[in-house]
C-alpha positions as CSV (number, residue, x, y, z in Angstrom):
1,M,0.1,-0.2,0.1
2,R,1.1,3.7,-0.9
3,D,1.9,6.0,1.7
4,S,-0.2,9.0,2.2
5,F,1.2,12.4,1.4
6,N,0.7,14.2,5.1
7,E,3.1,17.0,4.8
8,I,4.0,19.9,2.3
9,N,7.8,20.5,2.0
10,I,8.3,24.3,2.4
11,T,11.9,24.5,1.9
12,P,12.3,25.4,-1.8
13,L,9.6,27.8,-1.0
14,T,11.8,29.3,1.5
15,D,14.7,29.4,-0.7
16,I,12.7,31.4,-3.6
17,F,11.8,34.0,-0.8
18,L,15.2,34.4,0.5
19,V,16.5,34.9,-2.9
20,L,13.8,37.4,-3.5
21,L,14.7,39.1,-0.5
22,I,18.2,39.3,-1.6
23,I,17.5,41.0,-4.8
24,M,15.2,43.7,-3.5
25,M,17.9,44.5,-0.9
26,V,20.3,45.1,-3.7
27,I,17.8,47.1,-5.8
28,A,16.4,49.4,-3.3
29,P,19.2,51.7,-2.9
30,L,19.6,51.9,-6.6
31,L,15.9,53.1,-7.4
32,D,16.4,55.9,-4.8
33,Q,18.9,58.1,-7.2
34,Q,16.8,58.6,-9.7
35,G,14.7,61.7,-10.0
36,L,14.7,65.9,-10.7
37,N,16.0,68.0,-8.2
38,L,13.3,70.8,-8.0
39,A,13.0,73.9,-6.3
40,V,9.8,75.2,-5.6
41,P,9.5,78.7,-6.8
42,E,7.3,81.6,-5.2
43,V,4.7,83.0,-6.8
44,V,5.8,86.4,-9.0
45,N,3.7,88.7,-10.5
46,Q,4.6,89.7,-14.1
47,E,5.1,93.1,-12.8
48,Q,7.5,92.0,-10.5
49,I,9.7,91.0,-13.4
50,A,12.4,93.6,-14.2
51,K,11.8,95.3,-17.6
52,D,15.6,94.9,-18.3
53,S,15.9,91.3,-17.3
54,K,17.4,88.9,-19.8
55,I,15.2,86.1,-20.0
56,M,14.6,83.9,-23.0
57,N,11.1,83.3,-23.5
58,F,9.5,79.9,-25.3
59,T,5.9,79.2,-25.5
60,V,4.4,76.0,-25.9
61,T,1.2,75.9,-27.8
62,S,-1.9,73.8,-27.2
63,D,-0.8,72.0,-30.5
64,N,2.8,71.2,-28.7
65,R,4.3,73.8,-31.2
66,Y,7.2,75.8,-29.8
67,L,7.6,79.4,-30.1
68,F,10.8,81.8,-29.6
69,N,10.1,85.3,-30.0
70,D,7.1,84.7,-31.8
71,T,8.9,82.6,-34.1
72,E,8.1,78.5,-34.8
73,I,11.0,76.2,-33.9
74,A,11.0,72.6,-34.8
75,A,11.1,70.1,-32.1
76,A,14.3,68.5,-33.7
77,S,16.4,72.4,-33.2
78,L,15.3,72.9,-29.9
79,E,18.6,72.0,-28.2
80,Q,20.7,73.8,-31.0
81,T,18.3,77.0,-30.8
82,V,18.8,77.5,-27.1
83,A,22.6,76.9,-27.1
84,Q,23.1,79.6,-30.1
85,H,21.0,82.3,-27.8
86,I,22.2,81.1,-24.4
87,K,24.8,83.8,-23.9
88,D,22.4,86.6,-24.9
89,Y,20.1,85.2,-22.1
90,P,22.0,85.0,-19.0
91,D,19.1,85.1,-16.4
92,G,17.6,81.8,-17.7
93,L,14.4,80.4,-19.5
94,L,11.1,81.2,-19.1
95,I,8.5,78.3,-20.5
96,Q,5.1,79.7,-21.0
97,V,2.8,76.7,-21.5
98,D,-1.0,76.8,-22.8
99,D,-3.2,74.9,-20.7
100,N,-4.0,72.4,-23.4
101,A,-0.3,71.5,-24.0
102,E,1.0,68.1,-23.3
103,H,3.3,67.2,-20.5
104,G,5.5,65.7,-22.8
105,A,6.3,68.7,-25.3
106,V,7.0,70.7,-22.2
107,V,9.8,68.1,-20.8
108,K,11.2,67.6,-24.2
109,L,11.8,71.5,-24.1
110,M,13.3,71.5,-20.3
111,D,15.9,68.6,-21.5
112,S,16.7,70.5,-24.6
113,A,17.2,73.7,-22.6
114,R,19.5,71.6,-19.8
115,N,21.3,69.6,-22.4
116,A,22.1,73.0,-23.9
117,G,23.4,74.3,-20.9
118,M,20.7,76.3,-19.5
119,T,20.7,76.2,-15.7
120,S,17.7,78.2,-14.5
121,I,14.4,77.1,-16.0
122,S,10.8,78.4,-14.9
123,L,7.6,77.6,-16.2
124,S,4.2,80.0,-16.4
125,R,0.7,79.6,-17.6
């Protein structure tokens, strides 16, 4: 007669959980290094900005087009345009965003500006 199966062997299950725990302990510190360093700005009215300040103004329209000094700029040449004019605008970049513009379009402009060497980037509606 065959012996009945009375117990479940949990040793392989325990081994799997220990391996998963070790993997998570190794990966967890690496996940903390991602992200953007953001400084929360204070609210400033348009009138408080000095008229003689040299701020580069970009506009992201509702159909995700980029305008610089009322001239449309292709998405592929954003970084080149910022790099060409960065010396003329030492006070930073102001991105004016339409309410219906996509988040990805704004992030693309911010990334292009940062890659071109712009260190001060502000957003406005």
